Backbone as a chain_set.jsonl record, in Angstrom:
{"seq": "XXXXXXXXXXXXXXXXXXXXXXXXXXXXXXXXXXXXXXXXXXXXXXXXXXXXXXXXXXXXXXXXXXXXXXXXXXXXXXXXXXXXXXXXXXXXXXXXXXXXXXXXXX", "coords": {"N": [[23.041, 13.436, 33.532], [20.482, 11.32, 34.602], [18.915, 8.937, 32.441], [16.112, 8.572, 32.639], [15.32, 10.835, 34.083], [16.153, 12.723, 32.262], [14.424, 12.145, 30.145], [11.97, 12.831, 31.313], [12.447, 15.537, 31.698], [12.603, 16.494, 29.053], [10.055, 15.773, 28.309], [8.422, 17.372, 29.912], [8.967, 19.851, 28.832], [8.098, 19.525, 26.307], [9.65, 19.445, 24.021], [11.041, 17.245, 23.089], [10.123, 13.953, 23.377], [11.19, 11.213, 25.037], [11.056, 7.795, 25.436], [11.745, 6.255, 28.476], [12.055, 3.543, 28.755], [12.217, 2.081, 26.257], [13.439, 3.816, 24.502], [12.235, 5.074, 22.341], [11.504, 7.888, 20.328], [9.499, 10.741, 20.438], [7.074, 9.401, 19.784], [4.157, 8.634, 20.747], [1.05, 7.734, 22.371], [-2.03, 9.401, 23.054], [-4.394, 9.699, 25.565], [-7.384, 11.082, 26.481], [-8.213, 12.222, 29.651], [-10.117, 13.433, 32.203], [-8.716, 16.295, 33.352], [-6.299, 16.059, 32.086], [-4.076, 14.939, 29.489], [-3.244, 11.773, 29.007], [-0.216, 10.292, 28.375], [1.351, 7.669, 26.666], [3.951, 5.394, 25.682], [4.145, 4.47, 22.296], [5.298, 2.114, 21.426], [6.105, 0.38, 23.654], [4.21, 0.828, 25.629], [4.713, 2.144, 28.011], [3.99, 4.399, 30.642], [4.32, 7.79, 30.123], [3.773, 10.295, 31.078], [1.686, 13.095, 32.08], [0.195, 15.306, 29.916], [-0.572, 18.469, 30.476], [-3.667, 20.203, 30.013], [-4.521, 23.323, 28.458], [-5.37, 26.192, 30.463], [-7.793, 27.151, 29.643], [-9.159, 24.943, 28.868], [-9.576, 23.317, 30.997], [-11.679, 21.904, 33.449], [-13.72, 22.746, 36.29], [-13.748, 20.629, 39.09], [-15.513, 20.316, 41.225], [-17.834, 21.967, 43.479], [-19.343, 25.284, 43.387], [-19.189, 25.922, 40.657], [-19.074, 23.487, 39.297], [-17.967, 21.352, 36.697], [-17.7, 23.455, 34.942], [-15.709, 25.482, 32.741], [-12.452, 26.599, 33.681], [-11.647, 28.995, 32.534], [-14.132, 30.207, 32.004], [-15.127, 30.612, 34.585], [-13.209, 32.368, 35.5], [-13.841, 34.666, 34.035], [-16.547, 35.109, 34.728], [-16.69, 35.061, 37.559], [-14.378, 36.127, 39.144], [-13.52, 36.69, 41.87], [-14.49, 34.364, 43.157], [-12.904, 32.352, 42.007], [-10.403, 33.078, 42.986], [-10.897, 32.689, 45.741], [-11.517, 29.925, 45.716], [-9.068, 28.829, 44.906], [-7.433, 29.603, 47.096], [-8.685, 28.294, 49.284], [-8.858, 25.589, 48.52], [-6.481, 24.631, 47.441], [-4.728, 22.625, 48.394], [-6.054, 20.305, 47.869], [-6.326, 19.912, 45.193], [-5.774, 18.609, 41.863], [-2.623, 18.525, 40.126], [-2.807, 19.521, 37.497], [-5.189, 21.033, 37.53], [-4.59, 22.85, 39.559], [-2.374, 24.177, 38.418], [-3.653, 25.282, 36.178], [-5.459, 27.082, 37.347], [-3.661, 28.746, 38.708], [-2.322, 29.818, 36.518], [-4.438, 31.15, 35.27], [-5.024, 33.057, 37.202], [-2.696, 34.443, 37.245], [-0.633, 33.78, 39.079]], "CA": [[21.649, 13.348, 33.97], [19.915, 9.984, 34.416], [18.089, 8.924, 31.224], [14.694, 8.756, 32.968], [15.156, 12.251, 34.43], [16.286, 13.449, 31.008], [13.173, 11.954, 29.4], [10.941, 13.65, 31.948], [12.76, 16.937, 31.422], [12.156, 16.776, 27.696], [8.607, 15.624, 28.257], [7.798, 18.529, 30.525], [9.133, 20.981, 27.931], [7.466, 19.114, 25.063], [10.543, 19.575, 22.877], [11.32, 15.899, 22.621], [9.678, 12.968, 24.363], [11.959, 9.984, 24.886], [10.606, 6.748, 26.351], [12.871, 5.789, 29.277], [12.162, 2.083, 28.684], [12.647, 1.543, 24.95], [14.192, 4.823, 23.768], [11.479, 5.622, 21.217], [11.481, 9.352, 20.404], [8.329, 11.46, 19.91], [6.055, 8.495, 19.261], [3.354, 8.273, 21.913], [-0.398, 7.857, 22.221], [-2.638, 10.307, 24.03], [-5.753, 9.36, 25.976], [-7.954, 12.196, 27.241], [-8.809, 11.877, 30.941], [-10.47, 14.619, 32.994], [-7.991, 17.52, 33.044], [-4.986, 15.739, 31.528], [-3.932, 14.029, 28.368], [-2.321, 10.748, 29.485], [0.65, 9.899, 27.269], [2.075, 6.408, 26.805], [4.803, 5.047, 24.554], [3.445, 3.687, 21.274], [5.937, 0.816, 21.253], [6.11, -0.512, 24.828], [3.076, 1.116, 26.502], [5.159, 2.782, 29.249], [3.409, 5.699, 30.971], [5.329, 8.835, 29.969], [3.404, 11.461, 31.863], [0.447, 13.788, 31.74], [0.342, 16.584, 29.225], [-1.684, 19.278, 30.968], [-4.43, 21.0, 29.062], [-4.474, 24.756, 28.714], [-6.341, 26.521, 31.494], [-9.109, 27.392, 29.05], [-9.762, 23.646, 28.576], [-9.698, 22.583, 32.258], [-12.978, 22.095, 34.103], [-13.775, 22.707, 37.753], [-14.213, 19.286, 39.432], [-16.546, 20.336, 42.263], [-18.153, 23.307, 43.963], [-20.372, 26.121, 42.782], [-19.056, 25.911, 39.2], [-18.696, 22.135, 38.882], [-17.983, 21.063, 35.261], [-17.513, 24.687, 34.145], [-14.323, 25.745, 32.389], [-11.752, 27.577, 34.516], [-11.683, 30.283, 31.827], [-15.459, 30.801, 32.195], [-15.206, 31.071, 35.977], [-12.337, 33.536, 35.566], [-14.579, 35.8, 33.476], [-17.826, 35.322, 35.416], [-16.615, 35.208, 39.014], [-12.959, 36.17, 39.515], [-13.327, 36.521, 43.321], [-14.713, 32.964, 43.522], [-11.736, 31.588, 41.596], [-9.373, 33.39, 43.985], [-11.279, 31.993, 46.966], [-11.399, 28.487, 45.458], [-7.642, 28.516, 44.939], [-6.932, 29.765, 48.463], [-9.276, 27.317, 50.195], [-8.816, 24.198, 48.051], [-5.254, 24.32, 46.701], [-4.109, 21.384, 48.871], [-6.878, 19.17, 47.455], [-6.486, 19.941, 43.743], [-4.79, 17.933, 41.018], [-1.617, 19.456, 39.615], [-3.259, 20.198, 36.285], [-6.168, 22.053, 37.908], [-3.862, 23.859, 40.316], [-1.606, 24.96, 37.46], [-4.578, 26.045, 35.347], [-5.975, 28.201, 38.146], [-2.544, 29.663, 38.925], [-2.084, 30.517, 35.253], [-5.574, 32.06, 35.062], [-4.934, 34.138, 38.179], [-1.347, 35.021, 37.142], [0.073, 33.572, 40.359]], "C": [[21.142, 11.932, 33.662], [18.943, 10.004, 33.241], [16.607, 9.143, 31.512], [14.421, 10.222, 33.299], [15.24, 13.104, 33.167], [15.001, 13.348, 30.189], [12.063, 12.808, 29.995], [11.181, 15.131, 31.699], [12.272, 17.315, 30.029], [10.64, 16.729, 27.611], [7.919, 16.873, 28.8], [7.909, 19.761, 29.621], [8.493, 20.729, 26.568], [8.32, 19.4, 23.831], [10.762, 18.209, 22.24], [10.912, 14.94, 23.724], [10.402, 11.656, 24.068], [11.46, 8.976, 25.902], [11.817, 6.241, 27.137], [13.067, 4.274, 29.213], [12.753, 1.594, 27.37], [13.395, 2.551, 24.089], [13.482, 5.438, 22.568], [11.327, 7.136, 21.404], [10.225, 9.895, 19.719], [7.296, 10.567, 19.234], [5.26, 7.971, 20.452], [1.876, 8.437, 21.589], [-0.925, 8.748, 23.333], [-4.064, 9.855, 24.283], [-6.267, 10.496, 26.859], [-8.616, 11.676, 28.506], [-8.957, 13.16, 31.746], [-9.673, 15.837, 32.544], [-6.606, 17.287, 32.466], [-5.126, 14.924, 30.261], [-2.863, 13.033, 28.793], [-1.536, 10.211, 28.295], [1.406, 8.612, 27.598], [2.866, 6.141, 25.534], [4.031, 4.164, 23.579], [4.016, 2.289, 21.116], [5.731, -0.099, 22.467], [4.968, -0.256, 25.808], [3.44, 1.77, 27.821], [4.474, 4.138, 29.422], [4.52, 6.745, 30.914], [5.025, 10.075, 30.79], [2.084, 12.035, 31.411], [0.784, 15.098, 31.053], [-0.831, 17.437, 29.678], [-2.373, 20.043, 29.854], [-4.236, 22.47, 29.395], [-5.564, 25.112, 29.714], [-7.727, 26.777, 30.919], [-9.804, 26.097, 28.648], [-10.022, 22.829, 29.839], [-11.015, 22.933, 32.934], [-12.853, 22.008, 35.615], [-14.378, 21.366, 38.171], [-15.344, 19.245, 40.462], [-16.837, 21.787, 42.633], [-19.223, 24.003, 43.147], [-20.36, 26.047, 41.25], [-18.6, 24.551, 38.672], [-18.95, 21.952, 37.372], [-17.901, 22.304, 34.373], [-16.029, 24.864, 33.862], [-13.719, 26.794, 33.319], [-11.797, 28.95, 33.854], [-13.031, 30.981, 31.967], [-15.606, 31.356, 33.603], [-14.356, 32.321, 36.156], [-13.085, 34.784, 35.11], [-15.807, 36.137, 34.319], [-17.695, 35.64, 36.896], [-15.169, 35.122, 39.494], [-12.746, 36.0, 41.022], [-13.545, 35.069, 43.784], [-13.488, 32.123, 43.175], [-10.573, 31.838, 42.555], [-9.652, 32.644, 45.285], [-11.073, 30.488, 46.822], [-9.938, 28.061, 45.532], [-7.114, 28.546, 46.368], [-7.418, 28.647, 49.384], [-9.035, 25.858, 49.802], [-7.49, 23.766, 47.447], [-4.568, 23.031, 47.149], [-4.856, 20.137, 48.409], [-6.955, 19.015, 45.937], [-5.408, 19.135, 43.023], [-3.8, 18.978, 40.507], [-2.094, 20.206, 38.382], [-4.272, 21.294, 36.604], [-5.482, 23.194, 38.654], [-3.073, 24.768, 39.37], [-2.498, 25.815, 36.573], [-5.106, 27.259, 36.096], [-4.869, 29.224, 38.397], [-2.256, 30.475, 37.66], [-3.199, 31.544, 35.002], [-5.477, 33.284, 35.974], [-3.581, 34.879, 38.134], [-0.575, 34.951, 38.455], [1.424, 32.938, 40.079]], "O": [[21.362, 11.42, 32.565], [18.219, 10.983, 33.058], [15.915, 9.811, 30.744], [13.422, 10.789, 32.856], [14.503, 14.078, 33.012], [14.543, 14.334, 29.612], [11.302, 13.438, 29.262], [10.234, 15.895, 31.51], [11.607, 18.335, 29.852], [10.019, 17.542, 26.927], [6.955, 17.367, 28.216], [7.031, 20.622, 29.646], [8.369, 21.654, 25.765], [7.794, 19.576, 22.732], [10.677, 18.046, 21.023], [11.315, 15.102, 24.876], [10.247, 11.07, 22.996], [11.44, 9.26, 27.099], [12.814, 5.838, 26.537], [14.132, 3.774, 29.577], [13.682, 0.787, 27.366], [13.935, 2.183, 23.046], [14.074, 6.245, 21.851], [11.055, 7.606, 22.509], [9.929, 9.555, 18.573], [6.712, 10.947, 18.219], [5.645, 6.988, 21.084], [1.496, 9.165, 20.672], [-0.34, 8.836, 24.412], [-4.844, 9.653, 23.352], [-5.649, 10.829, 27.87], [-9.476, 10.796, 28.448], [-7.983, 13.888, 31.934], [-9.925, 16.366, 31.461], [-5.815, 18.225, 32.365], [-6.159, 14.305, 30.003], [-1.696, 13.402, 28.927], [-2.12, 9.732, 27.323], [2.015, 8.483, 28.66], [2.501, 6.598, 24.451], [3.347, 3.226, 23.987], [3.301, 1.371, 20.714], [5.241, -1.219, 22.325], [4.771, -1.045, 26.733], [2.572, 1.942, 28.677], [4.386, 4.925, 28.48], [5.544, 6.602, 31.581], [5.935, 10.821, 31.153], [1.447, 11.531, 30.485], [1.57, 15.897, 31.562], [-1.972, 17.161, 29.306], [-1.746, 20.471, 28.885], [-3.829, 22.811, 30.505], [-6.574, 24.414, 29.806], [-8.728, 26.638, 31.623], [-10.925, 26.137, 28.14], [-10.626, 21.759, 29.765], [-11.416, 24.095, 32.988], [-12.001, 21.297, 36.148], [-15.431, 20.994, 37.654], [-16.055, 18.245, 40.56], [-16.174, 22.71, 42.16], [-19.911, 23.391, 42.33], [-21.416, 26.104, 40.621], [-17.832, 24.476, 37.713], [-19.994, 22.341, 36.849], [-18.026, 22.191, 33.154], [-15.187, 24.444, 34.656], [-14.386, 27.757, 33.699], [-11.967, 29.961, 34.535], [-13.085, 32.209, 32.042], [-16.148, 32.445, 33.793], [-14.741, 33.235, 36.886], [-12.972, 35.84, 35.732], [-16.077, 37.306, 34.593], [-18.495, 36.403, 37.438], [-14.783, 34.165, 40.166], [-11.869, 35.235, 41.423], [-12.863, 34.6, 44.696], [-13.078, 31.273, 43.965], [-9.84, 30.91, 42.897], [-8.75, 32.037, 45.863], [-10.514, 29.85, 47.714], [-9.613, 27.049, 46.152], [-6.428, 27.62, 46.8], [-6.642, 28.114, 50.177], [-9.01, 24.983, 50.668], [-7.378, 22.633, 46.978], [-3.884, 22.4, 46.343], [-4.344, 19.026, 48.545], [-7.587, 18.079, 45.446], [-4.285, 18.996, 43.508], [-4.108, 20.169, 40.463], [-1.817, 21.396, 38.234], [-4.221, 22.372, 36.013], [-5.765, 24.366, 38.404], [-3.104, 25.99, 39.511], [-2.145, 26.948, 36.248], [-5.189, 28.349, 35.531], [-5.105, 30.429, 38.309], [-1.981, 31.673, 37.73], [-2.932, 32.667, 34.574], [-5.804, 34.4, 35.572], [-3.358, 35.822, 38.892], [0.048, 35.923, 38.884], [2.186, 32.674, 41.009]]}, "num_chains": 1, "name": "protein.A"}
């Protein structure tokens, strides 16, 4: 497996994060941005990927429940969340899409 692909594999599983540029292991900085935690290597600054937040920490970016947590919308208006997913899934970020899918058990 190519080292970069291997690093991404580990990163996605969060077992071990290896920088594909400098080889540093499990030493990265996290910057909170909207629905993701952006991770970069502490040594060389290489972008390592986005660590998605749990669905109960992700906020709706637009619509009737703008800035509300996906978990709150799930409790308050389940049919809306189903509709939102069906109608907007092609326009959503991966982290939001994954959070909604997890909330809806899709």
